[in-house]
C-alpha positions as CSV (number, residue, x, y, z in Angstrom):
1,M,113.0,-14.5,-37.1
2,K,115.7,-16.9,-38.0
3,Q,114.9,-18.8,-34.7
4,F,111.4,-19.6,-36.1
5,L,113.0,-21.0,-39.2
6,Y,115.2,-23.3,-37.1
7,A,112.1,-24.3,-35.1
8,M,110.4,-25.4,-38.3
9,A,113.6,-27.3,-39.4
10,I,113.5,-29.1,-36.1
11,V,109.9,-30.2,-36.3
12,C,110.4,-31.5,-39.8
13,M,113.0,-34.0,-38.5
14,I,111.5,-37.4,-37.8
15,P,114.0,-38.9,-35.4
16,C,116.6,-41.3,-36.7
17,F,117.7,-43.2,-33.6
18,L,121.2,-44.6,-33.7
19,L,121.0,-48.2,-32.6
20,A,122.9,-51.3,-33.6
21,A,122.8,-52.0,-37.3
22,T,120.6,-54.8,-38.5
23,A,120.0,-56.6,-41.9
24,A,118.3,-54.3,-44.5
25,P,114.5,-54.7,-44.3
26,T,112.3,-55.2,-47.2
27,I,109.9,-52.6,-48.5
28,G,107.1,-54.5,-46.7
29,E,108.9,-54.4,-43.4
30,W,109.2,-50.6,-43.6
31,R,105.3,-50.5,-43.4
32,A,105.8,-50.5,-39.6
33,I,107.1,-46.9,-39.8
34,E,104.4,-45.6,-42.2
35,T,102.6,-42.6,-40.7
36,T,101.0,-39.3,-41.6
37,D,100.5,-36.4,-39.1
38,T,98.6,-33.2,-39.4
39,L,99.5,-30.8,-36.7
40,D,98.6,-27.2,-35.7
41,V,101.5,-25.1,-34.8
42,F,101.0,-22.7,-31.8
43,F,102.8,-19.7,-30.5
44,K,101.6,-18.4,-27.1
45,D,98.5,-20.6,-27.3
46,R,97.5,-19.2,-30.7
47,I,97.7,-21.0,-34.1
48,V,100.4,-19.7,-36.4
49,G,100.5,-22.5,-39.0
50,T,99.9,-26.1,-40.0
51,L,102.4,-28.9,-40.3
52,I,101.8,-32.1,-42.3
53,Q,104.5,-34.7,-42.1
54,S,104.6,-38.3,-43.4
55,T,106.9,-41.3,-43.8
56,R,106.1,-44.0,-46.4
57,P,107.8,-46.8,-48.2
58,A,107.7,-46.2,-52.0
59,D,108.1,-49.0,-54.5
60,S,108.6,-46.5,-57.3
61,V,111.9,-45.3,-55.8
62,Q,112.7,-48.5,-54.0
63,G,113.2,-46.6,-50.8
64,I,111.5,-44.7,-48.0
65,I,110.3,-41.1,-48.4
66,E,110.0,-38.7,-45.5
67,S,108.2,-35.4,-46.3
68,S,107.0,-32.4,-44.3
69,S,105.0,-29.3,-45.3
70,M,104.7,-26.2,-43.1
71,T,102.4,-23.4,-43.9
72,V,102.7,-20.2,-41.9
73,G,100.8,-16.9,-41.8
74,K,97.4,-15.7,-43.0
75,E,96.2,-14.2,-46.2
76,E,95.4,-10.6,-45.1
77,A,97.6,-8.1,-46.9
78,G,100.8,-7.1,-45.1
79,V,101.1,-10.2,-42.9
80,S,103.8,-12.6,-43.7
81,Q,103.1,-15.9,-45.3
82,M,105.5,-18.8,-45.9
83,E,105.5,-22.4,-47.0
84,V,108.4,-24.8,-46.3
85,F,108.5,-28.2,-47.9
86,E,111.1,-30.8,-47.2
87,Q,111.6,-34.3,-48.5
88,R,114.3,-36.9,-47.7
89,V,114.7,-40.1,-49.6
90,Y,116.4,-43.1,-47.9
91,N,117.6,-46.4,-49.5
92,I,116.2,-49.7,-48.5
93,D,119.2,-50.2,-46.2
94,G,118.1,-47.0,-44.4
95,D,120.9,-44.7,-45.5
96,L,120.1,-41.2,-46.7
97,R,120.0,-40.9,-50.5
98,S,119.0,-37.3,-51.1
99,A,117.2,-34.4,-49.5
100,R,115.5,-31.3,-50.7
101,Q,113.9,-28.3,-49.0
102,V,111.9,-25.5,-50.7
103,M,111.0,-22.3,-48.8
104,K,108.4,-20.0,-50.4
105,S,107.2,-16.6,-49.4
106,P,105.8,-13.5,-51.1
107,S,109.3,-12.3,-51.7
108,G,110.4,-15.4,-53.6
109,S,111.5,-19.0,-53.4
110,N,114.7,-20.7,-52.2
111,T,115.7,-24.3,-52.6
112,W,118.4,-26.5,-50.9
113,T,119.3,-29.8,-52.6
114,L,121.6,-32.4,-51.0
115,F,122.9,-35.4,-53.0
116,K,125.9,-37.6,-53.3
117,S,128.5,-36.7,-55.9
118,P,131.9,-38.3,-56.8
119,Q,133.5,-35.6,-54.6
120,G,131.2,-36.4,-51.6
121,W,127.9,-34.9,-50.4
122,R,127.0,-31.8,-52.4
123,L,124.7,-29.1,-51.1
124,S,123.2,-26.8,-53.8
125,V,121.5,-23.6,-52.8
126,E,119.2,-21.7,-55.2
127,A,118.6,-18.2,-53.7
128,G,117.4,-15.1,-55.5
129,G,117.5,-16.9,-58.9
130,E,121.2,-17.8,-58.6
131,T,122.7,-21.2,-57.6
132,S,125.8,-21.9,-55.5
133,A,127.1,-25.3,-54.3
134,S,129.5,-26.6,-51.6
135,I,130.8,-30.0,-50.6
136,I,129.6,-31.0,-47.1
137,D,131.9,-32.9,-44.8
138,D,131.0,-36.6,-44.7
139,F,128.3,-37.6,-42.3
140,H,126.0,-40.6,-41.7
141,E,122.3,-40.3,-41.5
142,S,120.3,-43.5,-41.3
143,L,116.6,-44.3,-41.0
144,L,117.1,-47.9,-40.2
145,P,117.1,-47.4,-36.3
146,T,113.8,-45.5,-36.6
147,L,112.2,-48.8,-37.7
148,A,113.4,-50.5,-34.6
149,I,112.2,-47.8,-32.2
150,F,108.8,-47.4,-33.8
151,K,108.2,-51.1,-33.5
152,K,108.8,-50.7,-29.8
153,V,106.5,-47.6,-29.7
154,R,103.7,-49.4,-31.4
155,K,103.9,-52.2,-28.8
156,L,104.4,-49.8,-25.9
157,Q,107.7,-51.5,-25.1
158,V,109.7,-48.4,-24.5
159,S,110.9,-48.1,-20.9
160,V,111.3,-44.9,-18.9
161,G,115.0,-43.8,-18.9
162,E,115.9,-45.4,-22.2
163,T,118.0,-43.0,-24.3
164,W,118.8,-42.8,-28.0
165,S,120.6,-40.3,-30.2
166,D,120.4,-39.3,-33.8
167,T,122.2,-37.3,-36.5
168,I,120.5,-35.4,-39.3
169,L,122.0,-32.8,-41.7
170,E,120.2,-29.5,-41.3
171,L,120.0,-28.2,-44.9
172,V,120.0,-24.4,-44.4
173,S,123.1,-24.4,-42.2
174,G,124.7,-27.4,-44.0
175,K,125.7,-28.7,-40.5
176,P,124.9,-32.0,-38.7
177,A,122.4,-31.7,-35.9
178,F,122.8,-34.1,-33.0
179,S,119.8,-34.9,-30.8
180,S,119.2,-37.2,-27.9
181,Y,115.8,-38.7,-27.0
182,R,115.1,-40.0,-23.5
183,C,111.9,-41.7,-22.6
184,A,110.4,-39.6,-19.8
185,A,107.0,-41.2,-19.3
186,V,104.9,-44.1,-20.5
187,D,101.1,-43.9,-20.0
188,T,99.7,-47.3,-20.6
189,S,96.1,-46.2,-20.1
190,R,96.3,-43.5,-22.7
191,K,98.8,-45.5,-24.8
192,T,101.2,-42.6,-25.1
193,I,105.0,-42.2,-24.7
194,T,106.7,-38.9,-23.9
195,F,110.3,-38.2,-24.8
196,D,112.6,-35.5,-23.6
197,V,114.5,-34.2,-26.6
198,A,117.7,-32.2,-26.5
199,D,119.8,-31.0,-29.5
200,N,123.3,-29.6,-29.9
201,M,122.2,-26.5,-31.8
202,T,120.0,-25.0,-29.1
203,G,120.9,-27.0,-26.0
204,R,117.2,-26.9,-25.1
205,H,115.1,-29.7,-23.6
206,E,111.7,-30.1,-25.2
207,E,108.8,-32.6,-25.1
208,W,107.7,-35.0,-27.9
209,Q,104.7,-37.2,-27.3
210,V,103.5,-40.0,-29.5
211,D,100.7,-42.6,-29.3
212,A,101.0,-46.3,-29.9
213,G,100.2,-45.8,-33.5
214,G,103.4,-43.8,-33.9
215,K,101.5,-40.5,-34.5
216,T,102.7,-37.3,-32.9
217,L,100.4,-35.8,-30.3
218,V,102.6,-32.9,-29.0
219,R,105.9,-31.6,-30.1
220,E,107.7,-28.6,-28.5
221,M,110.1,-26.9,-30.8
222,D,112.1,-23.9,-29.7
223,G,109.2,-21.7,-28.3
224,F,106.5,-23.2,-30.5
225,V,104.3,-26.2,-29.9
226,A,102.9,-28.5,-32.6
227,K,99.7,-30.4,-31.6
228,R,97.4,-32.9,-33.3
229,S,94.8,-30.9,-35.2
230,V,91.5,-30.6,-33.4
231,T,88.2,-28.8,-34.1
232,L,88.2,-25.3,-32.8
233,G,84.5,-25.1,-32.1
234,K,82.8,-21.9,-33.3
235,K,86.0,-20.1,-33.9
236,S,87.7,-20.4,-37.3
237,R,91.4,-20.8,-37.6
238,A,91.8,-17.4,-39.1
239,D,90.3,-15.9,-36.0
240,E,92.9,-17.8,-33.9
241,R,96.0,-16.9,-35.9
242,I,98.6,-14.5,-34.6
243,D,100.4,-11.8,-36.6
244,I,103.7,-13.2,-37.5
245,A,105.3,-9.9,-36.6
246,D,104.6,-10.9,-32.9
247,L,107.0,-13.8,-33.2
248,S,110.0,-11.5,-32.8
249,E,109.2,-11.8,-29.1
250,L,110.7,-15.2,-29.1
251,F,114.2,-13.7,-28.9
252,S,114.0,-10.8,-26.5
253,V,116.0,-9.7,-23.4
254,P,114.1,-7.5,-21.0
255,A,115.7,-4.2,-20.0
256,A,114.0,-1.2,-18.3
257,R,116.0,1.2,-20.4
258,G,118.8,1.5,-23.0
259,A,122.4,2.3,-22.3
260,R,123.3,5.9,-21.5
261,T,126.1,7.7,-23.3
262,D,128.5,7.1,-20.3
263,E,127.7,3.4,-20.2
264,R,129.0,0.3,-22.0
265,I,126.9,-2.8,-22.7
266,A,128.0,-6.0,-20.9
267,V,126.6,-9.3,-22.2
268,V,126.1,-12.0,-19.6
269,L,125.9,-15.5,-20.9
270,A,124.8,-18.7,-19.2
271,P,127.7,-21.1,-18.3
272,D,126.8,-23.6,-21.0
273,V,127.0,-21.1,-23.9
274,A,129.9,-19.1,-25.3
275,M,130.2,-15.9,-27.4
276,D,130.5,-16.8,-31.1
277,S,134.1,-16.6,-32.4
278,S,133.0,-14.4,-35.3
279,V,132.3,-11.5,-32.9
280,A,134.4,-12.3,-29.8
281,N,137.1,-9.8,-30.9
282,L,134.5,-7.0,-30.5
283,Y,134.3,-7.7,-26.7
284,I,136.5,-7.7,-23.6
285,H,136.0,-11.0,-21.8
286,K,135.8,-10.8,-18.0
287,G,134.5,-13.9,-16.2
288,D,130.9,-14.5,-17.3
289,R,130.7,-10.9,-18.8
290,W,131.5,-9.8,-22.3
291,L,132.1,-6.0,-22.3
292,F,131.3,-4.6,-25.7
293,G,133.8,-2.1,-27.0
294,K,131.7,0.9,-28.1
295,A,130.8,1.1,-31.7
296,A,132.3,4.1,-33.7
297,A,130.1,7.2,-33.4
298,V,131.7,9.0,-36.3
299,C,132.8,8.0,-39.8
300,S,135.7,10.3,-40.5
301,C,137.1,8.6,-43.6
302,A,136.5,11.5,-46.0
303,S,139.0,10.4,-48.7
304,T,139.6,7.2,-50.7
305,V,141.1,4.5,-48.6
306,A,141.6,1.2,-50.4
307,P,141.2,-1.9,-48.1
308,D,144.3,-3.9,-47.7
309,S,144.6,-7.4,-49.1
310,S,143.4,-9.1,-45.9
311,L,140.0,-7.4,-46.2
312,L,139.4,-8.2,-49.8
313,Q,137.8,-11.5,-49.0
314,W,134.9,-9.5,-47.5
315,T,134.1,-7.9,-50.9
316,R,133.4,-11.3,-52.6
317,P,130.0,-12.7,-53.4
318,T,128.3,-15.4,-51.3
319,A,125.1,-17.4,-51.6
320,T,123.2,-14.5,-49.9
321,L,125.3,-11.5,-50.9
322,Q,125.2,-11.7,-54.7
323,S,127.5,-8.7,-55.1
324,N,128.6,-9.8,-58.6
325,N,125.1,-10.1,-60.0
326,P,124.5,-7.6,-62.8
327,S,121.4,-6.1,-61.1
328,I,123.3,-5.5,-57.9
329,V,126.4,-4.1,-59.7
330,Q,124.3,-1.8,-61.9
331,L,122.3,-0.5,-58.9
332,S,125.4,0.1,-56.9
333,K,127.0,2.1,-59.7
334,K,123.9,4.1,-60.2
335,I,123.6,5.1,-56.5
336,V,127.3,5.7,-55.9
337,G,128.0,7.6,-59.1
338,E,131.4,9.3,-59.1
339,E,131.7,9.2,-55.3
340,K,135.0,7.8,-54.0
341,A,135.0,8.5,-50.3
342,P,134.0,5.3,-48.3
343,C,132.0,7.1,-45.7
344,A,130.0,8.9,-48.3
345,I,129.4,5.7,-50.3
346,V,128.1,3.9,-47.2
347,R,125.7,6.8,-46.4
348,L,124.4,6.8,-50.0
349,L,123.8,3.1,-50.1
350,N,122.4,2.9,-46.5
351,R,120.0,5.7,-47.3
352,H,118.9,4.0,-50.5
353,V,118.1,0.7,-48.9
354,F,116.3,2.4,-46.1
355,T,114.1,4.5,-48.4
356,A,113.6,1.9,-51.3
357,L,112.5,-1.1,-49.3
358,E,109.1,-1.4,-47.8
359,K,109.3,-2.2,-44.1
360,R,107.4,-5.5,-44.1
361,N,107.9,-8.7,-42.1
362,S,109.0,-11.6,-44.3
363,V,109.7,-15.0,-42.8
364,T,112.0,-16.4,-45.4
365,F,115.7,-17.1,-46.2
366,S,117.1,-13.6,-46.8
367,N,119.4,-12.9,-49.8
368,A,120.2,-9.7,-51.6
369,L,118.9,-10.5,-55.1
370,E,115.6,-11.8,-53.9
371,T,115.1,-8.7,-51.6
372,L,116.0,-6.4,-54.5
373,K,113.3,-8.1,-56.7
374,A,110.7,-8.1,-54.0
375,G,111.1,-4.5,-52.9
376,F,110.3,-5.3,-49.2
377,G,111.6,-7.1,-46.2
378,R,112.5,-7.2,-42.6
379,C,115.8,-6.1,-41.0
380,R,117.7,-9.1,-42.2
381,D,116.6,-8.4,-45.8
382,H,117.7,-4.8,-45.5
383,A,121.1,-6.0,-44.2
384,V,121.9,-8.5,-46.9
385,L,121.0,-6.0,-49.7
386,L,123.2,-3.3,-48.2
387,A,126.1,-5.6,-47.6
388,A,125.9,-6.9,-51.2
389,L,125.7,-3.3,-52.6
390,L,128.7,-2.3,-50.5
391,R,130.8,-5.4,-51.6
392,S,129.9,-4.6,-55.2
393,S,131.4,-1.1,-54.6
394,G,134.6,-2.7,-53.3
395,I,133.9,-1.9,-49.7
396,P,134.2,-4.8,-47.2
397,A,131.0,-5.6,-45.3
398,H,129.5,-8.2,-43.0
399,V,126.0,-9.0,-42.0
400,M,125.6,-8.8,-38.2
401,L,123.0,-10.6,-36.2
402,G,122.2,-9.7,-32.6
403,L,120.0,-7.4,-30.5
404,V,118.8,-3.9,-30.7
405,Y,117.1,-2.0,-27.9
406,V,113.4,-1.2,-28.5
407,E,112.0,1.4,-26.1
408,S,108.4,0.5,-26.7
409,K,109.1,-3.1,-25.8
410,K,111.5,-2.3,-22.9
411,A,113.7,-5.0,-24.2
412,Y,116.5,-5.9,-26.6
413,M,115.0,-7.7,-29.6
414,G,116.4,-9.8,-32.4
415,H,117.9,-7.6,-35.1
416,A,120.2,-7.6,-38.1
417,W,122.5,-4.8,-39.5
418,V,125.8,-4.3,-41.3
419,M,129.4,-3.9,-40.2
420,V,131.3,-2.0,-42.9
421,W,135.0,-1.1,-43.4
422,A,135.4,2.7,-43.9
423,G,138.9,3.2,-42.6
424,R,137.8,1.1,-39.6
425,W,134.9,-1.2,-38.8
426,I,131.7,0.7,-38.2
427,F,128.0,-0.2,-38.0
428,A,125.3,0.8,-40.5
429,D,121.6,0.0,-39.9
430,P,119.6,0.2,-43.2
431,A,116.3,-1.0,-41.5
432,F,116.4,2.1,-39.3
433,G,118.3,4.3,-41.8
434,V,121.1,5.0,-39.3
435,F,124.8,5.5,-40.1
436,P,126.9,5.3,-38.0
437,A,124.7,3.1,-35.8
438,C,126.6,3.5,-32.6
439,T,124.2,2.8,-29.8
440,G,121.8,0.1,-28.6
441,R,123.1,-2.7,-30.7
442,V,124.6,-6.0,-29.3
443,P,126.4,-8.1,-32.0
444,L,126.1,-11.8,-31.4
445,L,127.0,-13.4,-34.7
446,M,128.4,-12.7,-38.1
447,D,126.6,-14.4,-41.0
448,D,127.5,-13.6,-44.5
449,N,126.1,-16.8,-46.1
450,G,122.9,-17.4,-44.3
451,R,124.2,-20.7,-42.8
452,N,125.1,-19.6,-39.2
453,S,121.8,-18.0,-38.1
454,V,120.6,-21.2,-36.4
455,L,123.4,-20.8,-33.9
456,L,121.4,-17.9,-32.4
457,A,118.9,-20.4,-31.1
458,K,121.4,-21.5,-28.5
459,L,121.2,-18.1,-26.8
460,I,117.4,-17.9,-26.3
461,G,116.8,-17.6,-22.6
462,K,120.5,-17.7,-21.8
463,I,121.6,-14.1,-22.3
464,G,121.4,-11.0,-20.2
465,V,122.4,-7.4,-20.7
466,E,123.9,-5.1,-18.1
467,Y,125.4,-1.7,-18.2
468,V,128.9,-0.7,-17.0
469,T,129.7,3.0,-16.2
470,E,132.8,4.1,-18.0
471,Q,135.7,5.2,-15.6
C-alpha cells in the first residue's frame, strides 16, 4: 500500500517550474496563481477518495500558502479510512519557508514538519506518539517559476514541446523529488493544456491537464486518476467507492503458480531500473536476472548466540521501530520471559504479533508503537511491530518490503515481513504467522525507518518473476 501513499504525495505537489529567476513579486502579483481544485480520485474507474488543493497568497503570513487535503475510504466498519493534509508556506520571493504533512487513520496520526534551523533544514517526524528529527541535505524549492508558467497557462501561451522541471522535497522519504513537465497538447477550442509528467522516483510518464483558469481537470498519479468533481447522477459516491483492500492490485506480478521446492526465483528487471542496494547481496546477478539465494528453511540456533558488534546497529530504535519505548520493552520482556535461544525468541514474538493483531487493512504510515496501540493492521504494521520487539530483545532485525505469492490471485503481490538474525539471517512473516518463512517471498527493499518505501514505485510494471530449476 505504500505505492498509494506515494501517489497521494505526488498529487499534492503543485508543480514548481525551474525557470530563470525574476524580481520578487508583490502579494498582489501572486493572485495570478490563486486557485482551488476539488477532485475525485479514481482507481479502476471507481472513486476511492476526494482531493482538495489550493494555492493562495496570504497577507497574514506575508507569503503564499499551498495546501492539499486527501480523504480516502468509506465509513463502513472494517474498511480503511485515511486523511492526508499537507501545507507548504513560501516567502514572497518564492522560496520555501516550511512544510507540514499530517496523516490520520483509525490506527492513529502521524506528522512530518520541515523547517529551517541554524544547522540547516530539519525534518521532524511524530509517529506513534514519539518524535524524531533529522537534518536534510540542502535543497532548493521555489514557487517563483510557478507564477510565470501559470501566467502563460491562463493566456494559452504554452507551446507544444516546451519542457520544464521542478524539485520538491517529499516529506515522508525526506528526499528531493525531481519532475519534468513537457507540454504535450494545447486545445484552443476547449482552452486546455495537457502536460506529460515524469518523475525520478517512479520513472513513469503521466498526464496532467489544466484549463486556462489554471484548474486541474485530470491528473494521473501512479495508477490513480484525479478528475474534476462531477455529479454522479442517481448513484451516490458511497455506491461508487471501492474497498481499499483492492488497491493492493496496484503492485502485482502475474504468475500461474508459485515456485516448486526444486526451483529458485529469478527476478527480471526492466533495463531502466536496478535492484536496490539494500537487498542486492541476497541475489546472484546474471544479466537482466537476479537469482534469489533461497531463504533458510530451518532455524537451528538452539542456544544463545550474541550478535557481533557489526550487527548491533540493527538493534537500535528508529522512527518506525521504537524498540526503546517502555511499552515495547515491557511487552517484549513479558513474551520472551526467561528464554535465551534466538530461534525460540523469534518464534515467540512472531506468534504473538500474528495472534494479537487483527488482520485489517490500514492505509497509513506504519510504526511499531502506533500499531501496538491500535491492535490491528496490514502486513507492514505486523512487520514493524515484530522488528521493534525483536530489537528490544537484542536480536537484529530488518523490515523487508517485496512480493509474496498469492495462490488465489495467481500473482505475486506487495507484501512486508521481517529478516532477523538468529545465527544467520532468516525470514519471519508475522502477518501469516510463519517462521521460518522460506518460500514464495521476493525481497525488493529494506526499510527500517519508513523513508524508503516510495522507491518501490519505480518497479511497478517493470518487474517479472521466473523460475530456475536447481542443478
